[in-house]
SERO-4910 file (N, C-alpha, C, O; in steps of 0.05 Angstrom, whole numbers):
BEGIN
 pado doro    nc1    nc2    nc3   cac1   cac2   cac3    cc1    cc2    cc3    oc1    oc2    oc3
  Met    A    248    501    491    224    515    500    208    526    476    184    524    475
  Ser    A    223    537    456    210    549    433    194    528    417    172    534    407
  Lys    A    205    503    415    190    482    401    163    476    414    143    474    401
  Leu    A    163    473    440    139    467    454    119    490    451     95    485    448
  Phe    A    129    514    452    112    537    448     99    537    421     75    542    419
  Tyr    A    115    531    400    104    532    373     84    509    368     65    513    353
  Thr    A     88    486    379     70    464    373     42    468    384     23    455    376
  Asp    A     39    486    403     13    492    414     -2    513    398    -26    518    403
  Lys    A     11    526    378     -2    547    363    -15    536    338     -3    520    324
  Pro    A    -40    543    333    -54    533    309    -42    545    283    -29    566    284
  Ile    A    -46    530    261    -37    540    235    -60    541    216    -80    526    219
  Leu    A    -58    558    196    -77    560    175    -66    546    150    -42    544    147
  Gly    A    -84    537    133    -76    528    106    -81    550     86   -102    563     87
  Leu    A    -61    555     69    -64    575     48    -56    562     21    -33    553     19
  Asp    A    -74    560      2    -68    548    -24    -68    570    -45    -88    583    -50
  Ile    A    -44    574    -56    -40    594    -77    -37    580   -104    -17    566   -108
  Ser    A    -56    584   -122    -54    572   -149    -54    595   -169    -56    619   -162
  His    A    -52    588   -195    -51    608   -216    -79    621   -220    -81    642   -233
  Thr    A   -100    609   -209   -127    619   -214   -141    628   -189   -163    639   -190
  Gly    A   -129    625   -165   -142    634   -141   -126    628   -116   -106    614   -116
  Ile    A   -136    639    -93   -125    634    -67   -147    623    -49   -169    634    -49
  Lys    A   -141    602    -35   -160    591    -15   -147    590     12   -122    587     14
  Val    A   -163    595     33   -153    593     60   -172    576     76   -196    576     71
  Met    A   -161    561     96   -178    544    113   -165    540    139   -141    537    141
  Ser    A   -181    541    160   -172    535    187   -186    510    197   -211    508    197
  Ile    A   -170    489    205   -181    463    213   -169    455    240   -145    460    245
  Asp    A   -185    443    257   -174    429    280   -167    402    270   -184    385    266
  Pro    A   -140    396    266   -133    370    254   -140    346    270   -142    324    259
  Lys    A   -144    349    296   -151    326    312   -180    317    307   -186    293    307
  Lys    A   -197    336    301   -226    330    296   -234    334    267   -257    328    260
  Trp    A   -216    344    250   -223    352    223   -247    371    223   -264    370    206
  Ala    A   -247    389    243   -268    408    245   -260    435    232   -239    446    240
  Val    A   -275    444    213   -269    469    199   -279    492    216   -302    494    224
  Gln    A   -260    511    221   -267    535    237   -273    559    219   -288    576    226
  Gly    A   -260    559    195   -265    581    177   -252    575    150   -233    559    148
  Tyr    A   -262    588    128   -251    583    102   -259    606     84   -277    622     90
  Gly    A   -246    608     61   -253    628     41   -237    625     16   -216    611     16
  Ser    A   -245    638     -6   -230    637    -31   -234    662    -46   -253    677    -42
  Ile    A   -215    667    -64   -216    691    -81   -204    683   -108   -183    670   -109
  Asp    A   -217    691   -130   -207    685   -157   -185    705   -165   -186    728   -157
  Leu    A   -166    695   -181   -144    712   -190   -141    711   -221   -152    693   -234
  Glu    A   -127    731   -232   -121    731   -260    -94    716   -265    -74    725   -254
  Pro    A    -95    694   -280    -71    678   -283    -46    693   -292    -24    687   -283
  Leu    A    -49    712   -311    -25    726   -321    -13    743   -299     12    746   -298
  Arg    A    -29    755   -282    -19    772   -260     -6    755   -238     13    763   -225
  Val    A    -17    731   -234     -4    712   -215     23    704   -225     43    705   -210
  Lys    A     25    697   -251     50    690   -263     71    712   -259     94    707   -252
  Glu    A     63    736   -264     81    759   -260     89    762   -231    113    767   -226
  Ser    A     71    758   -213     77    761   -184     97    739   -175    113    743   -157
  Leu    A     95    715   -187    113    693   -179    141    697   -190    160    687   -179
  Glu    A    143    711   -213    169    713   -226    183    740   -223    207    741   -228
  Val    A    168    760   -214    180    787   -212    177    797   -183    155    795   -172
  Gln    A    199    807   -172    197    816   -144    181    842   -141    177    857   -161
  Asp    A    171    846   -117    158    871   -110    132    877   -126    125    900   -131
  Lys    A    118    855   -134     92    859   -146     71    854   -124     70    832   -112
  Pro    A     53    874   -119     35    871    -96     10    855   -101     -7    853    -83
  Tyr    A      6    844   -125    -19    831   -132    -27    809   -113    -49    809   -103
  Leu    A     -9    791   -107    -15    769    -89    -20    779    -61    -40    771    -48
  Thr    A     -3    797    -51     -7    808    -25    -34    822    -22    -48    818     -2
  Asp    A    -41    839    -41    -66    853    -40    -90    834    -39   -110    839    -24
  Asn    A    -89    812    -54   -111    793    -54   -112    776    -30   -133    768    -21
  Ile    A    -89    769    -18    -89    755      7   -102    772     29   -118    762     44
  Lys    A    -95    797     30   -107    816     49   -138    818     45   -153    816     64
  Leu    A   -146    820     20   -174    822     14   -189    797     22   -211    798     34
  Leu    A   -177    774     17   -189    748     25   -192    746     55   -213    739     65
  Met    A   -170    753     70   -171    750     99   -190    770    112   -201    764    133
  Asn    A   -192    794    100   -208    815    113   -238    814    105   -255    823    121
  Glu    A   -244    804     81   -272    807     72   -286    782     63   -310    782     58
  Lys    A   -272    760     60   -284    736     47   -283    711     64   -284    689     53
  Ile    A   -280    714     90   -278    690    107   -306    682    117   -321    699    127
  Ile    A   -313    657    114   -337    645    126   -329    630    151   -312    613    149
  Gly    A   -341    637    174   -331    626    199   -310    645    211   -313    669    208
  Ser    A   -290    634    223   -269    651    236   -242    639    232   -238    614    230
  Ile    A   -222    656    230   -194    648    227   -179    658    252   -181    681    260
  Asn    A   -164    639    265   -153    646    291   -123    645    293   -112    640    314
  Ser    A   -109    649    270    -80    647    271    -68    663    248    -81    668    228
  Lys    A    -44    672    252    -29    685    230     -8    667    218      5    674    199
  Arg    A     -4    643    230     16    624    221      4    607    199    -17    595    203
  Val    A     18    606    176      6    592    153     25    571    141     49    575    138
  Ala    A     13    548    134     26    528    117     16    533     89     -9    535     85
  Val    A     34    535     69     26    545     42     29    522     22     50    510     20
  Ala    A      8    517      7      9    499    -16     13    516    -41     -1    536    -45
  Val    A     32    509    -58     39    524    -82     35    507   -107     33    482   -104
  Pro    A     34    519   -131     27    504   -155     47    481   -159     71    485   -160
  Thr    A     36    457   -162     53    433   -167     69    436   -192     92    427   -194
  Ala    A     57    449   -212     71    453   -238     97    469   -235    114    468   -253
  Arg    A     99    484   -214    123    500   -209    144    484   -193    165    494   -186
  Ser    A    139    458   -188    157    442   -172    167    418   -187    157    411   -208
  Phe    A    188    406   -176    199    381   -187    198    361   -164    212    366   -143
  Ser    A    183    340   -166    182    319   -145    187    292   -157    177    286   -179
  Arg    A    202    276   -143    206    249   -152    216    231   -129    228    241   -110
  Thr    A    210    206   -131    219    186   -111    241    169   -123    239    162   -147
  Phe    A    261    163   -108    282    145   -118    294    129    -95    292    137    -71
  Ala    A    306    107   -102    317     89    -82    348     92    -82    360     95   -103
  Leu    A    359     91    -58    388     92    -55    397     68    -38    382     59    -21
  Pro    A    422     59    -41    432     38    -24    431     47      5    436     71     11
  Ser    A    426     29     24    424     37     52    450     50     62    449     67     80
  Ala    A    472     44     50    498     56     58    498     86     52    515    100     63
  Ala    A    480     95     34    480    124     27    468    141     49    469    165     47
  Gly    A    457    128     70    445    143     91    464    163    105    455    183    115
  Lys    A    490    157    104    509    174    117    515    199    101    523    220    111
  Thr    A    510    197     75    515    220     57    490    226     41    491    232     17
  Leu    A    467    226     54    441    228     41    438    254     26    429    255      3
  Arg    A    445    276     39    442    302     27    458    304      0    447    314    -20
  Glu    A    482    294      0    498    294    -24    486    277    -46    486    285    -69
  Ala    A    475    254    -38    462    236    -58    438    249    -70    433    247    -94
  Val    A    422    263    -54    398    277    -63    406    299    -83    393    302   -103
  Met    A    426    314    -76    435    336    -93    444    325   -120    439    338   -141
  Leu    A    458    303   -120    467    290   -145    444    282   -162    444    286   -186
  Glu    A    423    270   -149    399    262   -164    385    287   -175    375    286   -198
  Ala    A    384    308   -160    372    333   -170    386    344   -194    373    353   -213
  Glu    A    412    343   -194    428    354   -216    423    337   -242    424    348   -264
  Gln    A    419    311   -238    414    294   -261    386    297   -272    382    294   -296
  Tyr    A    367    301   -255    339    300   -262    327    327   -269    310    329   -287
  Ile    A    334    348   -255    321    374   -258    336    392   -278    360    396   -274
  Pro    A    323    402   -298    337    418   -319    342    447   -311    342    464   -329
  Ile    A    347    451   -286    353    478   -275    377    475   -256    378    456   -241
  Pro    A    395    494   -256    418    492   -238    409    489   -209    391    504   -200
  Ala    A    421    471   -194    414    467   -166    417    492   -149    403    496   -129
  Ser    A    435    510   -157    440    534   -142    416    553   -143    413    571   -126
  Ser    A    398    550   -162    374    567   -164    349    554   -153    327    564   -157
  Leu    A    353    532   -139    330    516   -128    331    515    -98    353    515    -86
  Tyr    A    308    512    -85    306    502    -58    300    472    -61    280    465    -74
  Ile    A    316    456    -48    313    427    -50    309    415    -23    325    420     -5
  Asp    A    288    399    -19    283    386      6    277    357      1    270    350    -22
  Tyr    A    278    340     21    273    312     18    265    299     44    269    310     65
  Gln    A    252    276     42    246    260     66    248    230     59    242    222     37
  Val    A    257    215     78    258    186     75    230    175     80    219    179    102
  Ile    A    219    161     61    192    151     64    191    121     68    171    110     77
  Glu    A    213    107     62    215     78     68    244     72     73    262     84     61
  Arg    A    249     52     90    277     43     95    277     14    102    261      4    118
  Asn    A    295     -1     89    299    -29     97    329    -34     97    345    -16     94
  Lys    A    337    -59    100    366    -66    102    381    -60     77    405    -53     77
  Lys    A    367    -62     54    381    -59     28    381    -31     18    401    -21      8
  Glu    A    358    -16     21    357     10      9    339     30     24    324     23     42
  Ile    A    343     55     17    327     77     28    311     89      5    322     95    -16
  Thr    A    285     93      9    268    107    -10    264    136     -2    255    141     20
  Val    A    271    154    -20    271    182    -14    252    197    -32    252    192    -56
  Leu    A    236    215    -21    220    234    -36    234    261    -36    239    272    -15
  Met    A    240    270    -60    253    296    -63    233    316    -76    219    309    -95
  Ser    A    233    341    -66    217    362    -78    236    386    -81    252    392    -64
  Ala    A    233    400   -103    249    423   -109    232    445   -122    214    438   -138
  Met    A    238    470   -116    224    492   -129    244    514   -134    264    517   -118
  Thr    A    240    531   -154    258    553   -159    257    573   -137    236    579   -126
  Arg    A    280    583   -130    283    602   -107    266    627   -112    254    638    -93
  Val    A    266    637   -137    252    662   -142    222    659   -136    209    677   -125
  Val    A    210    636   -143    181    632   -139    175    630   -109    157    643    -99
  Ile    A    191    614    -95    187    611    -66    191    637    -51    176    645    -34
  Asp    A    213    651    -59    219    677    -45    196    697    -50    189    711    -31
  Asn    A    185    698    -74    164    717    -79    138    709    -65    123    727    -56
  Ile    A    132    683    -63    108    675    -48    111    681    -19     93    692     -7
  Val    A    134    674     -7    139    680     21    137    710     27    125    718     46
  Ala    A    150    726      9    149    755     13    120    766     11    113    784     27
  Ser    A    104    755     -7     76    764    -10     60    757     14     44    773     24
  Val    A     64    733     25     49    724     48     57    740     73     39    749     88
  Glu    A     83    745     76     92    762     98     82    790     96     74    802    116
  Ala    A     82    802     72     72    829     68     43    832     74     33    853     80
  Ala    A     28    809     73     -1    809     80     -5    806    110    -28    805    119
  Gly    A     17    805    125     14    803    154     13    775    165      5    771    189
  Leu    A     20    755    149     19    727    158     48    717    161     67    728    151
  Gln    A     50    694    175     76    682    180     78    655    167     67    635    178
  Pro    A     91    653    144     93    626    131    113    608    146    136    617    152
  Ile    A    105    584    152    122    566    167    128    540    151    145    524    160
  Leu    A    114    536    129    119    512    113    108    518     85     88    531     81
  Val    A    123    508     64    114    511     37    116    483     24    137    470     27
  Glu    A     95    474     10     96    448     -3     80    449    -29     62    465    -32
  Pro    A     88    432    -49     72    430    -73     43    421    -67     40    404    -49
  Ser    A     23    432    -80     -4    426    -73    -12    397    -75    -30    388    -61
  Ile    A      2    382    -93     -5    353    -96      1    338    -70    -12    318    -64
  Leu    A     21    347    -54     27    334    -29      4    340     -9     -4    322      7
  Ser    A     -8    364    -11    -31    370      6    -55    353     -1    -69    343     16
  Val    A    -60    350    -27    -82    333    -37    -78    304    -27    -96    291    -17
  Gly    A    -53    294    -29    -47    267    -20    -53    263     10    -62    241     18
  Arg    A    -49    284     26    -54    282     55    -84    277     60    -91    261     77
  Val    A   -101    292     46   -130    288     49   -139    261     40   -154    247     53
  Leu    A   -129    252     17   -138    227      6   -128    203     23   -142    183     25
  Thr    A   -105    206     35    -95    185     53   -114    182     77   -119    159     86
  Ala    A   -124    204     86   -142    203    110   -170    196    104   -185    187    122
  Thr    A   -179    199     78   -207    196     73   -215    176     51   -237    166     50
  Glu    A   -196    169     34   -203    154     10   -185    129      6   -178    122    -17
  Arg    A   -176    116     27   -158     94     25   -133    100      9   -124     85     -8
  Gly    A   -122    124     14    -98    132      1    -73    116      9    -52    120     -2
  Asp    A    -77     98     28    -55     80     35    -51     59     13    -29     48     10
  Leu    A    -72     54     -4    -69     36    -26    -54     50    -49    -54     75    -51
  Pro    A    -39     35    -66    -27     48    -89    -48     61   -107    -65     47   -118
  Thr    A    -47     87   -109    -69    102   -121    -59    122   -142    -39    136   -137
  Val    A    -72    124   -165    -67    145   -184    -84    169   -177   -109    166   -174
  Val    A    -73    192   -174    -88    217   -168    -87    235   -193    -66    242   -203
  Val    A   -111    243   -202   -113    261   -225   -127    286   -214   -151    286   -209
  Asp    A   -112    308   -210   -122    332   -199   -126    352   -221   -107    365   -231
  Ile    A   -151    355   -230   -158    373   -252   -166    400   -242   -188    404   -232
  Gly    A   -148    420   -245   -154    447   -237   -167    462   -260   -172    450   -281
  Pro    A   -171    488   -256   -183    504   -278   -165    505   -303   -175    504   -326
  Ala    A   -139    508   -299   -121    512   -322   -100    491   -326    -87    491   -347
  Ser    A    -98    472   -307    -77    451   -310    -86    426   -295   -104    427   -279
  Thr    A    -73    404   -301    -78    378   -288    -53    368   -276    -32    365   -290
  Asp    A    -53    361   -251    -31    348   -237    -37    318   -234    -59    311   -227
  Ile    A    -17    302   -239    -20    273   -237      1    262   -218     24    271   -219
  Ala    A     -7    244   -201     12    233   -182      5    205   -175    -18    196   -179
  Ile    A     25    190   -164     20    164   -152     23    168   -122     43    177   -112
  Leu    A      2    160   -108      1    161    -78      2    132    -68    -14    115    -76
  Asp    A     22    126    -51     26     99    -42     35    100    -13     55    113     -6
  Ser    A     21     86      4     27     84     33     29    112     46     45    117     63
  Gly    A     11    130     36     10    157     48     30    177     37     31    199     47
  Ser    A     46    169     17     66    187      6     63    190    -24     57    170    -38
  Ile    A     68    214    -34     69    218    -63     95    206    -73    116    213    -63
  Arg    A     94    189    -94    118    176   -104    128    188   -130    153    189   -134
  Val    A    111    198   -147    119    209   -172     98    228   -182     74    224   -176
  Thr    A    105    250   -195     86    269   -205     90    275   -235    112    271   -246
  Gly    A     69    285   -247     70    295   -274     48    315   -278     33    321   -259
  Gly    A     45    326   -301     24    345   -306     24    357   -333     43    353   -349
  Leu    A      3    372   -340      1    385   -366    -18    409   -364    -34    410   -345
  Ala    A    -16    427   -383    -32    452   -383    -59    448   -395    -66    462   -415
  Ile    A    -75    429   -384   -103    426   -392   -119    424   -367   -112    409   -348
  Gly    A   -142    437   -366   -158    437   -341   -188    440   -348   -196    437   -371
  Gly    A   -203    445   -327   -232    448   -330   -240    470   -350   -259    467   -364
  Asn    A   -225    492   -350   -231    513   -368   -226    504   -397   -241    513   -415
  Thr    A   -206    487   -401   -201    476   -428   -226    460   -438   -234    462   -461
  Phe    A   -237    444   -420   -261    429   -427   -284    447   -437   -297    442   -456
  Thr    A   -287    469   -422   -309    488   -429   -303    500   -457   -322    502   -473
  Leu    A   -279    508   -462   -271    519   -488   -275    499   -510   -285    505   -532
  Asp    A   -268    474   -505   -271    452   -525   -300    450   -533   -306    448   -557
  Ile    A   -318    450   -514   -347    447   -519   -357    471   -534   -373    469   -554
  Ala    A   -349    495   -526   -358    520   -539   -350    520   -568   -367    528   -585
  Lys    A   -326    511   -574   -317    512   -602   -330    490   -619   -340    496   -641
  Lys    A   -332    466   -608   -342    443   -623   -372    446   -628   -382    440   -650
  Leu    A   -387    456   -608   -416    458   -611   -425    486   -619   -449    491   -623
  Asn    A   -405    504   -621   -411    532   -629   -432    545   -611   -452    556   -620
  Val    A   -426    544   -585   -444    556   -565   -427    575   -548   -403    574   -547
  Ala    A   -441    593   -533   -428    612   -516   -414    597   -492   -422    575   -486
  Leu    A   -394    610   -481   -379    597   -459   -398    589   -435   -394    568   -423
  Glu    A   -417    607   -429   -435    601   -407   -451    576   -413   -455    559   -395
  Asn    A   -461    573   -437   -476    549   -445   -458    525   -445   -466    503   -437
  Ala    A   -434    529   -454   -415    506   -454   -409    496   -426   -407    472   -422
  His    A   -406    515   -407   -402    507   -380   -425    491   -369   -422    470   -355
  Gln    A   -449    500   -375   -473    485   -366   -474    457   -378   -480    438   -364
  Leu    A   -468    455   -403   -468    428   -416   -446    410   -403   -451    386   -400
  Lys    A   -424    422   -396   -402    407   -384   -411    396   -357   -407    372   -352
  Val    A   -422    412   -339   -427    403   -312   -454    388   -309   -457    373   -290
  Leu    A   -472    393   -328   -498    379   -326   -498    353   -343   -510    333   -334
  Asn    A   -485    353   -366   -486    329   -383   -459    314   -384   -458    290   -379
  Gly    A   -438    329   -389   -411    317   -390   -410    293   -409   -418    295   -432
  Leu    A   -399    271   -398   -396    247   -414   -419    227   -410   -418    205   -421
  Asn    A   -439    235   -394   -461    216   -388   -478    211   -413   -479    227   -432
  Ala    A   -492    189   -412   -510    182   -434   -532    202   -437   -543    212   -417
  Gly    A   -539    208   -462   -560    228   -467   -559    236   -496   -542    227   -511
  Pro    A   -578    253   -504   -579    261   -533   -555    276   -543   -549    276   -566
  Arg    A   -540    289   -524   -516    304   -533   -490    289   -528   -469    300   -533
  Gln    A   -492    264   -518   -468    250   -510   -447    248   -532   -423    253   -528
  Gln    A   -456    241   -556   -437    237   -578   -421    262   -584   -397    262   -587
  Lys    A   -436    285   -586   -423    311   -593   -404    320   -570   -382    329   -575
  Leu    A   -414    317   -545   -398    326   -523   -373    309   -520   -351    319   -515
  Thr    A   -375    283   -523   -352    265   -521   -332    272   -543   -308    272   -538
  Ala    A   -342    277   -567   -324    284   -589   -309    310   -583   -286    313   -590
  Ala    A   -323    329   -571   -311    355   -564   -289    351   -542   -268    364   -544
  Leu    A   -294    334   -523   -276    331   -500   -254    311   -505   -233    312   -491
  Glu    A   -258    293   -524   -239    271   -527   -210    279   -531   -192    267   -518
  Pro    A   -204    299   -548   -175    306   -552   -161    315   -526   -139    306   -520
  Ser    A   -174    331   -509   -162    339   -484   -160    316   -464   -140    313   -450
  Leu    A   -181    300   -463   -181    277   -445   -159    257   -453   -147    245   -436
  Gln    A   -155    254   -479   -134    236   -488   -107    246   -481    -89    230   -474
  Arg    A   -103    272   -481    -77    283   -473    -72    278   -443    -50    272   -435
  Ile    A    -93    281   -427    -91    275   -398    -85    245   -394    -68    238   -378
  Leu    A    -99    229   -409    -95    200   -408    -66    192   -415    -54    175   -402
  Thr    A    -55    204   -435    -28    199   -443     -8    205   -421     11    190   -416
  Glu    A    -12    228   -407      5    235   -385      2    216   -362     21    209   -348
  Val    A    -24    208   -356    -29    188   -335    -13    162   -341      0    152   -323
  Lys    A    -15    153   -365     -1    128   -372     29    131   -369     43    112   -361
  Lys    A     40    154   -375     69    159   -372     77    157   -343     97    145   -336
  Val    A     61    170   -325     67    169   -297     65    141   -286     81    132   -270
  Val    A     44    127   -294     39     99   -286     63     82   -294     72     65   -279
  Arg    A     71     85   -319     94     69   -330    119     74   -313    134     55   -307
  Tyr    A    124     99   -307    148    106   -290    146     92   -263    166     80   -253
  Tyr    A    123     93   -251    119     80   -225    123     50   -227    137     38   -210
  Asp    A    111     38   -247    113      9   -250    142      0   -255    150    -21   -245
  Glu    A    157     15   -271    183      7   -279    205     14   -258    225      0   -256
  Arg    A    201     36   -244    223     47   -228    218     46   -197    237     46   -182
  Ile    A    192     44   -189    186     49   -161    171     27   -148    175     21   -124
  Ser    A    152     13   -162    131     -2   -150    140    -26   -133    126    -32   -113
  Gln    A    162    -39   -141    170    -63   -127    146    -83   -125    140    -94   -105
  Asp    A    133    -86   -149    112   -105   -152     86    -97   -137     68   -114   -134
  Arg    A     84    -73   -128     58    -64   -116     40    -54   -139     47    -37   -154
  Lys    A     17    -66   -140     -2    -61   -163    -19    -37   -156    -30    -34   -135
  Leu    A    -22    -19   -176    -40      4   -173    -68     -6   -171    -77    -22   -187
  Glu    A    -83      4   -151   -109     -7   -145   -133     11   -150   -156      2   -153
  Gln    A   -128     37   -153   -150     56   -158   -140     82   -170   -117     88   -168
  Leu    A   -158     96   -183   -153    123   -193   -174    141   -182   -198    136   -183
  Leu    A   -165    163   -170   -183    183   -158   -180    209   -173   -158    219   -177
  Val    A   -203    220   -181   -203    246   -195   -211    267   -174   -232    264   -160
  Val    A   -196    289   -172   -202    311   -154   -199    337   -169   -192    338   -192
  Gly    A   -205    359   -155   -201    385   -166   -227    395   -179   -246    381   -182
  Ser    A   -227    421   -187   -251    433   -197   -260    421   -223   -284    422   -230
  Gly    A   -242    409   -239   -250    396   -264   -262    369   -260   -271    356   -279
  Ser    A   -263    359   -235   -275    333   -230   -306    334   -232   -319    314   -229
  Asn    A   -317    358   -236   -346    361   -237   -357    354   -265   -379    362   -273
  Leu    A   -341    339   -281   -349    330   -307   -363    303   -304   -349    283   -300
  Pro    A   -390    302   -307   -403    276   -303   -392    254   -322   -387    259   -346
  Gly    A   -388    230   -311   -378    208   -327   -348    206   -329   -338    187   -341
  Ile    A   -333    224   -316   -304    224   -319   -292    199   -305   -271    189   -314
  Gly    A   -304    190   -283   -294    166   -269   -296    142   -287   -277    127   -290
  Glu    A   -319    139   -300   -324    116   -318   -305    118   -342   -295     97   -352
  Tyr    A   -298    142   -351   -280    146   -374   -253    134   -367   -241    119   -383
  Phe    A   -242    141   -344   -216    130   -336   -217    100   -330   -198     85   -335
  Thr    A   -240     91   -318   -243     62   -313   -241     46   -339   -227     26   -340
  Asn    A   -255     56   -359   -255     41   -385   -228     43   -399   -218     24   -411
  Ala    A   -215     67   -398   -190     71   -413   -167     57   -400   -149     48   -414
  Leu    A   -167     54   -374   -144     42   -360   -149     15   -348   -131      1   -338
  Val    A   -174      6   -350   -182    -20   -338   -174    -20   -309   -160    -39   -299
  Met    A   -182      1   -295   -175      4   -266   -198     18   -253   -209     37   -265
  Pro    A   -207     10   -229   -228     25   -215   -222     54   -212   -201     61   -201
  Ala    A   -239     72   -223   -234    101   -221   -260    114   -213   -282    106   -221
  Arg    A   -257    136   -198   -281    151   -189   -272    178   -180   -248    183   -175
  Val    A   -292    196   -177   -287    222   -166   -285    220   -136   -304    209   -124
  Ala    A   -264    230   -124   -260    228    -95   -281    247    -81   -287    268    -92
  Ser    A   -290    238    -58   -309    254    -43   -301    254    -14   -313    241      3
  Pro    A   -280    270     -7   -269    269     20   -285    287     40   -277    290     63
  Trp    A   -307    298     31   -320    318     47   -334    307     72   -340    322     91
  Gln    A   -340    281     72   -352    270     96   -333    271    120   -342    269    143
  Lys    A   -307    274    115   -287    275    136   -287    303    149   -282    306    173
  Leu    A   -293    323    133   -292    351    143   -318    358    157   -340    355    146
  Asp    A   -316    367    182   -340    374    197   -342    405    198   -326    418    211
  Phe    A   -361    416    183   -365    445    182   -382    455    206   -384    480    209
  Gly    A   -393    437    222   -408    446    245   -430    465    237   -447    458    220
  Lys    A   -431    488    250   -452    507    244   -444    527    222   -460    545    214
  Ile    A   -420    524    211   -411    542    189   -425    534    163   -429    510    158
  Gln    A   -432    553    147   -444    548    121   -423    533    104   -401    543    100
  Glu    A   -431    510     93   -413    494     76   -411    507     48   -429    521     40
  Pro    A   -388    502     34   -387    512      6   -408    497    -11   -414    474     -6
  Pro    A   -420    511    -30   -438    497    -49   -425    473    -61   -400    473    -65
  Lys    A   -440    453    -67   -429    427    -76   -411    431   -100   -390    417   -102
  Gln    A   -418    449   -119   -401    451   -143   -374    464   -138   -356    462   -154
  Phe    A   -372    478   -114   -346    492   -108   -329    476    -88   -306    483    -84
  Arg    A   -340    454    -77   -324    440    -57   -298    429    -67   -278    431    -53
  Pro    A   -296    418    -92   -271    407   -101   -248    427   -101   -225    419    -99
  Arg    A   -253    453   -103   -231    472   -103   -217    474    -76   -195    485    -75
  Tyr    A   -230    463    -55   -218    466    -28   -201    442    -20   -192    441      3
  Ile    A   -197    422    -37   -184    398    -28   -154    403    -20   -145    392      0
  Ala    A   -140    419    -36   -112    423    -29   -109    439     -4    -92    433     13
  Val    A   -126    460      0   -123    477     24   -131    461     48   -121    466     70
  Ala    A   -151    442     46   -158    425     68   -134    408     76   -129    403    100
  Gly    A   -119    398     56    -96    382     62    -74    396     76    -62    386     95
  Val    A    -68    420     66    -46    435     79    -55    446    106    -38    451    124
  Ala    A    -81    451    110    -91    461    136    -92    439    157    -93    445    180
  Ser    A    -92    414    148    -95    392    167    -69    381    178    -68    361    192
  Ile    A    -47    394    171    -21    386    183    -22    393    213    -27    416    220
  Pro    A    -17    374    231    -16    381    259      8    399    264     29    394    253
  Pro    A      5    420    281     27    438    286     53    423    293     74    431    283
  Lys    A     51    403    309     76    389    317     88    374    293    112    367    293
  Gly    A     72    368    272     83    355    248    103    372    233    119    361    217
  Ile    A    102    398    237    121    415    223    148    416    238    168    421    226
  Trp    A    147    410    263    172    414    279    185    388    287    207    389    299
  Thr    A    172    365    282    184    340    290    194    325    265    205    303    268
***
């Protein structure tokens, strides 16, 4: 009885990152947005809240967001939470089909070999994403207990009921699968303000992840230093000119190249792992750039040329129906992709 009762209750998406919190309420059957909002955070105080118990910073800001910064309406206290991918360990691996009877033990063994943290200090979960007569393909995700415990405690202290926690790259993958042919083998480059998450999305599932501490804010700093301009001017040059052809192209490209090359190196590493360990001869067909750092003009062409692979900035917003609600300004839409993904989980998908 309780299962049936819960599947009828709506859920909210809540995306907690090191630089902000986003919330969104979606009718997943129609992809209709009922309400949304965001609030910026101080990264050092977020880090402290994730690692130290009884810090009210996250709780206070969740309350402020829910009470004062919602556009539209929010109709539930039950939340599915997306958390920083950089705080998680995710990987896909294949096991002999005979391992199905002892799958939990096999996953724990894989975790102990792969993750440089004792399994006793982690929450580890997994799902079977493919199965045939010979082998089982498993997606494993793990996060440190202290981070999850502190996030759950903060959400509960704000008066909400957390019912699911997942790395934000899984949330992004859910949106791209529904809107951008994410069923194809796809490289996802999620450029946030302070970090970049990289993943391979294949047949609707994230197969492997990577990342590094470079983001949209890094691009702004690079331009400010190289061109000796104020941060505000650097940001304008980034979002208006970027890598596009123009009188400043050479200087801007030179400023951005070192950070872009580091992202490219990590992309190649993730692609190589997929090709060698996971792909089973499935060829990667596209690269999608998402996140707030995707507002760099010319970044799709940059990856296309560097990887000889079709690459573009994803635009999943045609799927979301805001109805009569005021839509986010175009430059802020990319920040909502993870929260849209975690908000679009059908309630019954959590319990079945």
